[in-house]
CHARMM-style PDB file with segment names, atoms N, HN, CA, C and O in Angstrom:
ATOM      1  N   MET     1     180.756 -85.995 -88.302  1.00  0.00      PROA
ATOM      2  CA  MET     1     181.607 -85.011 -88.940  1.00  0.00      PROA
ATOM      3  C   MET     1     181.584 -85.178 -90.456  1.00  0.00      PROA
ATOM      4  O   MET     1     181.666 -84.198 -91.196  1.00  0.00      PROA
ATOM      5  N   ASP     2     181.473 -86.416 -90.910  1.00  0.00      PROA
ATOM      6  HN  ASP     2     181.406 -87.212 -90.309  1.00  0.00      PROA
ATOM      7  CA  ASP     2     181.456 -86.657 -92.351  1.00  0.00      PROA
ATOM      8  C   ASP     2     180.202 -86.093 -93.005  1.00  0.00      PROA
ATOM      9  O   ASP     2     180.218 -85.729 -94.181  1.00  0.00      PROA
ATOM     10  N   SER     3     179.123 -86.022 -92.247  1.00  0.00      PROA
ATOM     11  HN  SER     3     179.109 -86.317 -91.292  1.00  0.00      PROA
ATOM     12  CA  SER     3     177.887 -85.495 -92.834  1.00  0.00      PROA
ATOM     13  C   SER     3     177.981 -83.999 -93.103  1.00  0.00      PROA
ATOM     14  O   SER     3     177.278 -83.483 -93.971  1.00  0.00      PROA
ATOM     15  N   LEU     4     178.841 -83.298 -92.370  1.00  0.00      PROA
ATOM     16  HN  LEU     4     179.413 -83.718 -91.665  1.00  0.00      PROA
ATOM     17  CA  LEU     4     179.012 -81.864 -92.624  1.00  0.00      PROA
ATOM     18  C   LEU     4     179.626 -81.600 -93.988  1.00  0.00      PROA
ATOM     19  O   LEU     4     179.364 -80.563 -94.596  1.00  0.00      PROA
ATOM     20  N   TYR     5     180.438 -82.528 -94.473  1.00  0.00      PROA
ATOM     21  HN  TYR     5     180.650 -83.371 -93.978  1.00  0.00      PROA
ATOM     22  CA  TYR     5     181.044 -82.369 -95.792  1.00  0.00      PROA
ATOM     23  C   TYR     5     179.997 -82.461 -96.901  1.00  0.00      PROA
ATOM     24  O   TYR     5     180.225 -81.991 -98.015  1.00  0.00      PROA
ATOM     25  N   ILE     6     178.877 -83.054 -96.600  1.00  0.00      PROA
ATOM     26  HN  ILE     6     178.692 -83.436 -95.694  1.00  0.00      PROA
ATOM     27  CA  ILE     6     177.782 -83.147 -97.570  1.00  0.00      PROA
ATOM     28  C   ILE     6     176.769 -82.027 -97.336  1.00  0.00      PROA
ATOM     29  O   ILE     6     176.286 -81.418 -98.290  1.00  0.00      PROA
ATOM     30  N   LEU     7     176.451 -81.756 -96.080  1.00  0.00      PROA
ATOM     31  HN  LEU     7     176.845 -82.251 -95.305  1.00  0.00      PROA
ATOM     32  CA  LEU     7     175.389 -80.800 -95.765  1.00  0.00      PROA
ATOM     33  C   LEU     7     175.767 -79.344 -96.034  1.00  0.00      PROA
ATOM     34  O   LEU     7     174.918 -78.560 -96.458  1.00  0.00      PROA
ATOM     35  N   ILE     8     176.997 -78.975 -95.802  1.00  0.00      PROA
ATOM     36  HN  ILE     8     177.687 -79.612 -95.458  1.00  0.00      PROA
ATOM     37  CA  ILE     8     177.397 -77.580 -96.028  1.00  0.00      PROA
ATOM     38  C   ILE     8     177.345 -77.212 -97.509  1.00  0.00      PROA
ATOM     39  O   ILE     8     176.759 -76.180 -97.836  1.00  0.00      PROA
ATOM     40  N   PRO     9     177.926 -77.997 -98.428  1.00  0.00      PROA
ATOM     41  CA  PRO     9     177.779 -77.649 -99.848  1.00  0.00      PROA
ATOM     42  C   PRO     9     176.339 -77.753-100.339  1.00  0.00      PROA
ATOM     43  O   PRO     9     175.926 -76.996-101.218  1.00  0.00      PROA
ATOM     44  N   LEU    10     175.579 -78.681 -99.778  1.00  0.00      PROA
ATOM     45  HN  LEU    10     175.915 -79.295 -99.065  1.00  0.00      PROA
ATOM     46  CA  LEU    10     174.185 -78.817-100.166  1.00  0.00      PROA
ATOM     47  C   LEU    10     173.380 -77.595 -99.736  1.00  0.00      PROA
ATOM     48  O   LEU    10     172.536 -77.116-100.493  1.00  0.00      PROA
ATOM     49  N   SER    11     173.626 -77.094 -98.549  1.00  0.00      PROA
ATOM     50  HN  SER    11     174.312 -77.483 -97.934  1.00  0.00      PROA
ATOM     51  CA  SER    11     172.909 -75.897 -98.098  1.00  0.00      PROA
ATOM     52  C   SER    11     173.343 -74.666 -98.883  1.00  0.00      PROA
ATOM     53  O   SER    11     172.515 -73.799 -99.163  1.00  0.00      PROA
ATOM     54  N   LEU    12     174.604 -74.569 -99.240  1.00  0.00      PROA
ATOM     55  HN  LEU    12     175.276 -75.273 -99.012  1.00  0.00      PROA
ATOM     56  CA  LEU    12     175.062 -73.451-100.066  1.00  0.00      PROA
ATOM     57  C   LEU    12     174.437 -73.500-101.456  1.00  0.00      PROA
ATOM     58  O   LEU    12     174.080 -72.460-102.008  1.00  0.00      PROA
ATOM     59  N   ALA    13     174.302 -74.682-102.021  1.00  0.00      PROA
ATOM     60  HN  ALA    13     174.592 -75.527-101.572  1.00  0.00      PROA
ATOM     61  CA  ALA    13     173.653 -74.820-103.318  1.00  0.00      PROA
ATOM     62  C   ALA    13     172.181 -74.450-103.233  1.00  0.00      PROA
ATOM     63  O   ALA    13     171.641 -73.850-104.162  1.00  0.00      PROA
ATOM     64  N   LEU    14     171.531 -74.794-102.144  1.00  0.00      PROA
ATOM     65  HN  LEU    14     171.969 -75.282-101.389  1.00  0.00      PROA
ATOM     66  CA  LEU    14     170.128 -74.429-101.946  1.00  0.00      PROA
ATOM     67  C   LEU    14     169.965 -72.919-101.819  1.00  0.00      PROA
ATOM     68  O   LEU    14     169.013 -72.355-102.359  1.00  0.00      PROA
ATOM     69  N   ILE    15     170.867 -72.269-101.124  1.00  0.00      PROA
ATOM     70  HN  ILE    15     171.640 -72.727-100.685  1.00  0.00      PROA
ATOM     71  CA  ILE    15     170.816 -70.812-100.982  1.00  0.00      PROA
ATOM     72  C   ILE    15     171.001 -70.143-102.337  1.00  0.00      PROA
ATOM     73  O   ILE    15     170.296 -69.185-102.655  1.00  0.00      PROA
ATOM     74  N   VAL    16     171.940 -70.635-103.136  1.00  0.00      PROA
ATOM     75  HN  VAL    16     172.513 -71.413-102.877  1.00  0.00      PROA
ATOM     76  CA  VAL    16     172.160 -70.073-104.472  1.00  0.00      PROA
ATOM     77  C   VAL    16     170.926 -70.271-105.334  1.00  0.00      PROA
ATOM     78  O   VAL    16     170.539 -69.367-106.073  1.00  0.00      PROA
ATOM     79  N   PHE    17     170.300 -71.444-105.252  1.00  0.00      PROA
ATOM     80  HN  PHE    17     170.615 -72.179-104.651  1.00  0.00      PROA
ATOM     81  CA  PHE    17     169.088 -71.711-106.023  1.00  0.00      PROA
ATOM     82  C   PHE    17     167.955 -70.768-105.624  1.00  0.00      PROA
ATOM     83  O   PHE    17     167.239 -70.261-106.488  1.00  0.00      PROA
ATOM     84  N   ILE    18     167.790 -70.532-104.328  1.00  0.00      PROA
ATOM     85  HN  ILE    18     168.372 -70.944-103.627  1.00  0.00      PROA
ATOM     86  CA  ILE    18     166.743 -69.631-103.849  1.00  0.00      PROA
ATOM     87  C   ILE    18     167.001 -68.210-104.324  1.00  0.00      PROA
ATOM     88  O   ILE    18     166.062 -67.513-104.710  1.00  0.00      PROA
ATOM     89  N   ILE    19     168.236 -67.771-104.303  1.00  0.00      PROA
ATOM     90  HN  ILE    19     168.998 -68.337-103.989  1.00  0.00      PROA
ATOM     91  CA  ILE    19     168.571 -66.427-104.775  1.00  0.00      PROA
ATOM     92  C   ILE    19     168.287 -66.286-106.261  1.00  0.00      PROA
ATOM     93  O   ILE    19     167.786 -65.252-106.702  1.00  0.00      PROA
ATOM     94  N   ILE    20     168.603 -67.323-107.043  1.00  0.00      PROA
ATOM     95  HN  ILE    20     169.010 -68.163-106.685  1.00  0.00      PROA
ATOM     96  CA  ILE    20     168.343 -67.282-108.489  1.00  0.00      PROA
ATOM     97  C   ILE    20     166.848 -67.220-108.766  1.00  0.00      PROA
ATOM     98  O   ILE    20     166.412 -66.442-109.614  1.00  0.00      PROA
ATOM     99  N   VAL    21     166.061 -68.022-108.070  1.00  0.00      PROA
ATOM    100  HN  VAL    21     166.416 -68.654-107.381  1.00  0.00      PROA
ATOM    101  CA  VAL    21     164.612 -68.023-108.284  1.00  0.00      PROA
ATOM    102  C   VAL    21     164.005 -66.695-107.854  1.00  0.00      PROA
ATOM    103  O   VAL    21     163.128 -66.172-108.541  1.00  0.00      PROA
ATOM    104  N   LEU    22     164.446 -66.147-106.750  1.00  0.00      PROA
ATOM    105  HN  LEU    22     165.159 -66.572-106.192  1.00  0.00      PROA
ATOM    106  CA  LEU    22     163.926 -64.868-106.280  1.00  0.00      PROA
ATOM    107  C   LEU    22     164.283 -63.737-107.244  1.00  0.00      PROA
ATOM    108  O   LEU    22     163.446 -62.877-107.520  1.00  0.00      PROA
ATOM    109  N   SER    23     165.499 -63.727-107.751  1.00  0.00      PROA
ATOM    110  HN  SER    23     166.178 -64.425-107.526  1.00  0.00      PROA
ATOM    111  CA  SER    23     165.875 -62.672-108.692  1.00  0.00      PROA
ATOM    112  C   SER    23     165.116 -62.822-110.001  1.00  0.00      PROA
ATOM    113  O   SER    23     164.766 -61.816-110.619  1.00  0.00      PROA
ATOM    114  N   TRP    24     164.852 -64.041-110.439  1.00  0.00      PROA
ATOM    115  HN  TRP    24     165.136 -64.858-109.937  1.00  0.00      PROA
ATOM    116  CA  TRP    24     164.047 -64.250-111.643  1.00  0.00      PROA
ATOM    117  C   TRP    24     162.630 -63.715-111.438  1.00  0.00      PROA
ATOM    118  O   TRP    24     162.071 -63.074-112.328  1.00  0.00      PROA
ATOM    119  N   ALA    25     162.060 -63.976-110.280  1.00  0.00      PROA
ATOM    120  HN  ALA    25     162.515 -64.497-109.557  1.00  0.00      PROA
ATOM    121  CA  ALA    25     160.703 -63.518-109.996  1.00  0.00      PROA
ATOM    122  C   ALA    25     160.636 -61.997-109.943  1.00  0.00      PROA
ATOM    123  O   ALA    25     159.655 -61.409-110.397  1.00  0.00      PROA
ATOM    124  N   ILE    26     161.646 -61.363-109.404  1.00  0.00      PROA
ATOM    125  HN  ILE    26     162.443 -61.841-109.035  1.00  0.00      PROA
ATOM    126  CA  ILE    26     161.659 -59.903-109.331  1.00  0.00      PROA
ATOM    127  C   ILE    26     161.824 -59.300-110.726  1.00  0.00      PROA
ATOM    128  O   ILE    26     161.169 -58.310-111.050  1.00  0.00      PROA
ATOM    129  N   LYS    27     162.690 -59.886-111.551  1.00  0.00      PROA
ATOM    130  HN  LYS    27     163.222 -60.691-111.287  1.00  0.00      PROA
ATOM    131  CA  LYS    27     162.914 -59.364-112.902  1.00  0.00      PROA
ATOM    132  C   LYS    27     161.690 -59.540-113.799  1.00  0.00      PROA
ATOM    133  O   LYS    27     161.474 -58.733-114.703  1.00  0.00      PROA
ATOM    134  N   ASN    28     160.895 -60.569-113.571  1.00  0.00      PROA
ATOM    135  HN  ASN    28     161.071 -61.225-112.837  1.00  0.00      PROA
ATOM    136  CA  ASN    28     159.733 -60.836-114.416  1.00  0.00      PROA
ATOM    137  C   ASN    28     158.448 -60.262-113.836  1.00  0.00      PROA
ATOM    138  O   ASN    28     157.355 -60.698-114.197  1.00  0.00      PROA
ATOM    139  N   ASP    29     158.571 -59.289-112.941  1.00  0.00      PROA
ATOM    140  HN  ASP    29     159.459 -58.935-112.648  1.00  0.00      PROA
ATOM    141  CA  ASP    29     157.438 -58.547-112.382  1.00  0.00      PROA
ATOM    142  C   ASP    29     156.394 -59.445-111.730  1.00  0.00      PROA
ATOM    143  O   ASP    29     155.195 -59.215-111.893  1.00  0.00      PROA
ATOM    144  N   GLN    30     156.825 -60.445-111.008  1.00  0.00      PROA
ATOM    145  HN  GLN    30     157.799 -60.632-110.876  1.00  0.00      PROA
ATOM    146  CA  GLN    30     155.902 -61.318-110.310  1.00  0.00      PROA
ATOM    147  C   GLN    30     155.319 -60.650-109.063  1.00  0.00      PROA
ATOM    148  O   GLN    30     154.273 -61.070-108.567  1.00  0.00      PROA
ATOM    149  N   PHE    31     155.987 -59.620-108.558  1.00  0.00      PROA
ATOM    150  HN  PHE    31     156.836 -59.279-108.961  1.00  0.00      PROA
ATOM    151  CA  PHE    31     155.546 -58.951-107.341  1.00  0.00      PROA
ATOM    152  C   PHE    31     154.991 -57.567-107.625  1.00  0.00      PROA
ATOM    153  O   PHE    31     154.945 -56.729-106.724  1.00  0.00      PROA
ATOM    154  N   ASP    32     154.565 -57.305-108.866  1.00  0.00      PROA
ATOM    155  HN  ASP    32     154.603 -57.986-109.597  1.00  0.00      PROA
ATOM    156  CA  ASP    32     154.105 -55.977-109.241  1.00  0.00      PROA
ATOM    157  C   ASP    32     152.767 -55.619-108.606  1.00  0.00      PROA
ATOM    158  O   ASP    32     152.674 -54.624-107.887  1.00  0.00      PROA
ATOM    159  N   ASP    33     151.748 -56.400-108.854  1.00  0.00      PROA
ATOM    160  HN  ASP    33     151.823 -57.209-109.438  1.00  0.00      PROA
ATOM    161  CA  ASP    33     150.398 -56.057-108.413  1.00  0.00      PROA
ATOM    162  C   ASP    33     149.860 -57.184-107.544  1.00  0.00      PROA
ATOM    163  O   ASP    33     149.327 -58.170-108.052  1.00  0.00      PROA
ATOM    164  N   LEU    34     150.000 -57.036-106.255  1.00  0.00      PROA
ATOM    165  HN  LEU    34     150.433 -56.235-105.842  1.00  0.00      PROA
ATOM    166  CA  LEU    34     149.535 -58.073-105.344  1.00  0.00      PROA
ATOM    167  C   LEU    34     148.078 -57.885-104.949  1.00  0.00      PROA
ATOM    168  O   LEU    34     147.421 -58.855-104.571  1.00  0.00      PROA
ATOM    169  N   GLN    35     147.556 -56.667-105.027  1.00  0.00      PROA
ATOM    170  HN  GLN    35     148.090 -55.880-105.334  1.00  0.00      PROA
ATOM    171  CA  GLN    35     146.189 -56.391-104.612  1.00  0.00      PROA
ATOM    172  C   GLN    35     145.181 -56.602-105.737  1.00  0.00      PROA
ATOM    173  O   GLN    35     144.034 -56.957-105.466  1.00  0.00      PROA
ATOM    174  N   GLY    36     145.570 -56.396-106.973  1.00  0.00      PROA
ATOM    175  HN  GLY    36     146.502 -56.107-107.194  1.00  0.00      PROA
ATOM    176  CA  GLY    36     144.638 -56.466-108.092  1.00  0.00      PROA
ATOM    177  C   GLY    36     143.917 -57.803-108.222  1.00  0.00      PROA
ATOM    178  O   GLY    36     142.686 -57.819-108.240  1.00  0.00      PROA
ATOM    179  N   PRO    37     144.625 -58.917-108.311  1.00  0.00      PROA
ATOM    180  CA  PRO    37     143.943 -60.203-108.420  1.00  0.00      PROA
ATOM    181  C   PRO    37     143.122 -60.562-107.178  1.00  0.00      PROA
ATOM    182  O   PRO    37     142.103 -61.244-107.281  1.00  0.00      PROA
ATOM    183  N   ALA    38     143.562 -60.106-106.019  1.00  0.00      PROA
ATOM    184  HN  ALA    38     144.390 -59.551-105.935  1.00  0.00      PROA
ATOM    185  CA  ALA    38     142.819 -60.412-104.791  1.00  0.00      PROA
ATOM    186  C   ALA    38     141.493 -59.669-104.757  1.00  0.00      PROA
ATOM    187  O   ALA    38     140.506 -60.192-104.240  1.00  0.00      PROA
ATOM    188  N   GLU    39     141.455 -58.462-105.297  1.00  0.00      PROA
ATOM    189  HN  GLU    39     142.256 -58.037-105.717  1.00  0.00      PROA
ATOM    190  CA  GLU    39     140.220 -57.678-105.283  1.00  0.00      PROA
ATOM    191  C   GLU    39     139.341 -57.939-106.497  1.00  0.00      PROA
ATOM    192  O   GLU    39     138.148 -57.639-106.463  1.00  0.00      PROA
ATOM    193  N   SER    40     139.898 -58.486-107.557  1.00  0.00      PROA
ATOM    194  HN  SER    40     140.867 -58.729-107.584  1.00  0.00      PROA
ATOM    195  CA  SER    40     139.100 -58.697-108.766  1.00  0.00      PROA
ATOM    196  C   SER    40     138.057 -59.796-108.571  1.00  0.00      PROA
ATOM    197  O   SER    40     137.040 -59.806-109.264  1.00  0.00      PROA
ATOM    198  N   ILE    41     138.290 -60.709-107.651  1.00  0.00      PROA
ATOM    199  HN  ILE    41     139.116 -60.701-107.088  1.00  0.00      PROA
ATOM    200  CA  ILE    41     137.312 -61.760-107.407  1.00  0.00      PROA
ATOM    201  C   ILE    41     136.078 -61.205-106.694  1.00  0.00      PROA
ATOM    202  O   ILE    41     135.008 -61.811-106.749  1.00  0.00      PROA
ATOM    203  N   LEU    42     136.217 -60.062-106.028  1.00  0.00      PROA
ATOM    204  HN  LEU    42     137.086 -59.569-105.983  1.00  0.00      PROA
ATOM    205  CA  LEU    42     135.093 -59.463-105.314  1.00  0.00      PROA
ATOM    206  C   LEU    42     134.170 -58.657-106.227  1.00  0.00      PROA
ATOM    207  O   LEU    42     133.031 -58.368-105.861  1.00  0.00      PROA
ATOM    208  N   MET    43     134.656 -58.298-107.406  1.00  0.00      PROA
ATOM    209  HN  MET    43     135.582 -58.533-107.704  1.00  0.00      PROA
ATOM    210  CA  MET    43     133.856 -57.509-108.338  1.00  0.00      PROA
ATOM    211  C   MET    43     132.916 -58.440-109.107  1.00  0.00      PROA
ATOM    212  O   MET    43     133.370 -59.308-109.853  1.00  0.00      PROA
ATOM    213  N   ASP    44     131.624 -58.258-108.924  1.00  0.00      PROA
ATOM    214  HN  ASP    44     131.255 -57.553-108.319  1.00  0.00      PROA
ATOM    215  CA  ASP    44     130.638 -59.091-109.602  1.00  0.00      PROA
ATOM    216  C   ASP    44     130.343 -58.523-110.988  1.00  0.00      PROA
ATOM    217  O   ASP    44     130.318 -57.311-111.201  1.00  0.00      PROA
ATOM    218  N   ASP    45     130.123 -59.436-111.905  1.00  0.00      PROA
ATOM    219  HN  ASP    45     130.143 -60.421-111.731  1.00  0.00      PROA
ATOM    220  CA  ASP    45     129.696 -59.052-113.245  1.00  0.00      PROA
ATOM    221  C   ASP    45     128.288 -59.621-113.434  1.00  0.00      PROA
ATOM    222  O   ASP    45     128.115 -60.758-113.872  1.00  0.00      PROA
ATOM    223  N   ASP    46     127.302 -58.815-113.097  1.00  0.00      PROA
ATOM    224  HN  ASP    46     127.443 -57.891-112.741  1.00  0.00      PROA
ATOM    225  CA  ASP    46     125.915 -59.295-113.107  1.00  0.00      PROA
ATOM    226  C   ASP    46     125.210 -59.109-114.446  1.00  0.00      PROA
ATOM    227  O   ASP    46     124.033 -59.446-114.570  1.00  0.00      PROA
ATOM    228  N   THR    47     125.893 -58.588-115.428  1.00  0.00      PROA
ATOM    229  HN  THR    47     126.849 -58.313-115.327  1.00  0.00      PROA
ATOM    230  CA  THR    47     125.234 -58.390-116.704  1.00  0.00      PROA
ATOM    231  C   THR    47     125.088 -59.716-117.430  1.00  0.00      PROA
ATOM    232  O   THR    47     126.042 -60.494-117.479  1.00  0.00      PROA
ATOM    233  N   PRO    48     123.899 -60.000-118.005  1.00  0.00      PROA
ATOM    234  CA  PRO    48     123.721 -61.271-118.710  1.00  0.00      PROA
ATOM    235  C   PRO    48     124.492 -61.267-120.027  1.00  0.00      PROA
ATOM    236  O   PRO    48     124.713 -60.225-120.645  1.00  0.00      PROA
ATOM    237  N   LYS    49     124.874 -62.421-120.415  1.00  0.00      PROA
ATOM    238  HN  LYS    49     124.693 -63.267-119.914  1.00  0.00      PROA
ATOM    239  CA  LYS    49     125.664 -62.548-121.650  1.00  0.00      PROA
ATOM    240  C   LYS    49     124.796 -62.632-122.867  1.00  0.00      PROA
ATOM    241  OT1 LYS    49     125.305 -62.742-123.983  1.00  0.00      PROA
TER     242      LYS     49
END
């Protein structure tokens, strides 16, 4: 029973931390273009430098 007094506030703090990180990522456009970087590796640049 004593461990619940530690685990419940710890889990609530973890949830708050996850919400803060997720909202920061959304505000800084981290989820804007998910396909662009994945497809850019497939485009070859065969022109010599």
